[in-house]
Structures are given as C-alpha cells and as structure tokens.
C-alpha positions, 0 to 999 in steps of 0.5 A: 855916769854910764858906760854905753855901747851905741850901735848905729852912728848915722844921721840920728845916732851920731849926734845922739851919741855925741850928746851922751859923750858931752854929758860925761858918759863913756860911749863906745860906738860901732858903725859900718862906716869908719868915718862915722866912728871917727866923728864919735872919737873926735867928740870924745868917745871910743870906736869898736870893731865888733859888737862884742868889743862895743858891749864889753863892760857896758851897762847900757846898749843903745841901738839906732839902725834902719829897720826890723831885720837890722835890729834883729841881726844886731840883737840876735845874731851869733855875734849879737848883743844878746850873746855878749851882754851880762844879765841886768844890762839895759838895752834901748832900741831907738830904731823905728821898727814893727811893734810885734818884733819889738815885743818879741825881742823884749820877751827874749831879752827878759828871758835872758835877764835883760831890760829892754826898752823901745824908744823911737824918736821924732824930730829928724836930724835937727832934733838929734843935733839940737837934743830936742827930740821927742822920745816915746818909750815902751817898756817897764816903769823901773827900766824907764826911770833908769833910762830917763836921765839918758833920754833927757840928754838927747831929747826935749819931750820924753814920754813913757807911753806903755809896755813893750811895743807901745813906743813903736805904735806911737811912733807910727802914729807920729809918722802918719801925722808928719807924712800927711802934713808934708803932703798938705804943705806941698799941695798948698805951696804949689797951688799958692805959687802957681796962682801967683803967690810968692812962695816965701810969703805963702810959707810966712802966712801958713806959719801963722794961725791954725795952719802953723805946724812943725813941718813948716818950721823945720822943712820950710827952707827945703820946700823953697830951696829944693835942697833935699839932703835928708834929715828924714829919708823918703825910704825910711818914712815909707817903711814907717808908714808900712808899719802904721798900715800894718798896725791899722789892719791889726787893730781894725783902724782904717787909714785911707789917707795914710795909704795914699801918701804911702803910695806917693812915697813909693812913686818917689822911690821908683823915681830914684828919690828914696834917699831924698828928704821926705819933704821931696813929696813936693816934687810930685805935686809940682810935676803933676801941676807942671809948676815949680815952687821957687825961692824968691 
C-alpha cells in the first residue's frame, strides 16, 4: 500500500481521495476548505495544514486543482511539492491544464529525480463518486505501470496515451466532444419541446439509437429539472475549451464549432452562471427561442 498526499479535495478530488482510503492506502489530504478536509478524515484519511506536512513521507503525491497557475503554484512555489518531496516520488497531476505547462513541469520534476505523470480525468462528479472515471495518462511507461493500481481504484477506463503532456491533449479532445454534445442535446430538447413534444419523451427517444450518448445518460435529469448544481462547472469547461483551441492553433487544426461553443460558455459566465453545471448551455437556447423545457 502507498502513502499518498492528495492536494485538492473538491468536487472531484474529494471522492477520488476517499476511494484510495477505502482501498487501504494511507492518504493525507490538503485543501483550503476545512470542511473538505474534515470529510476525508471522516472517511479514514488524515488532514494536513501545509504542503510540507502533507507530502512528508509520501511516496505518491496526487494533485487535483482547477488550472495551470494552481498546479504551478502547488508544485513550484517556495513551499511547494518539489521543494519538499524526496527523489523517486511519483507525482500525479489529475488536473486539466495546458499541455505545454505539463511538459515543463515534467521536465523540472525529472531534473530533480521525480516521476511526473499527467492524468486528467473525465466523468464528472458521478464518475468520481462511483469510481468510474476515464483516466488518460501521459508520461513514462514504467511510471504509468507503477501508478496503474491507484488509477484502477478511481477509474474504470485507464489508458496510457503517450509521453508527458499527451494526457492533457487527449483531455482537451474529450472536452470538445462533451461540450458539443451538450450543445446539440440542448438544441434538440428545446426544439422538440417548443414543437409540442414532452421533454422527458424527447430524452427517452434520443437515448436510443444512434443519438444515444453519455451526456443524456448523466445529465438528462439536469436538462429536465433545471437543477444546475455543478458536476462540471461552466467556467472550468470553458477553460478546457481554451486549452483545446490553443492546441488547435499549435497543431494547425481548425476547430470552428469548438470556438462557437466556447463563446456560448463565455455568455453563460457573463450572465453570472460560471459556477453552474455545464448542462446550463440549455438556458441559452431556451432564452434565444423564448421557450423553456419543463419536466413533465
């Protein structure tokens, strides 16, 4: 069993850390929210007051924070992970950040004798809670195999997709598909509803045949109930689409519809809905059509 420091115990990181505790690992958690840290303690883990305290004696450090600057601060700060861990420590970044930042951090880590993997996840809060996440991993073969047992505790689909940064590129691809499917489902639901179809019947039909998709399976109830407590926040998904668009420019791949949905997320943020679930794209289509989808 491993001794694991887990930094970031939010919507995703909290349940992921809990699964590691239940699997028998010794988990020391760190989060700016005392309530989140307390939940880990209730699950059988330990809470730390600083990065130095969290990583002391850890052979694995896991990170799940919102964005590139957060990861850089956690790893490279004067009191950061890299300043306190011992050579040979495995550092796993589950955050979704820019691939170029990931590559730079992996290089800095390697120079210090550390093993760094980027392992962004997909599946949202339900996937984190149910240990059914899809985990896409970038880094060395040996490091991936060392981490595989931990990934399999938290996820259902675990794939080593390439070298450092590859996990982040594939996560960006994932987020393109999720965003565009959410938008397509929103259009279909509003059209079907305004034309007189019962929304729950529209969802039922779309959930069968070629139109069936994971977004409907996981987010269908949110579309119908308009209960947009986040499993995946608008603001975070827009950040991910920004990463995808930057990658598209870097590799010369046009992403026109991704750019459009990115702008739609921007409108949601401007309307104060950045902390809503990304399925709230539905509300923009409703407002544009002067029609609302209602649960029967």
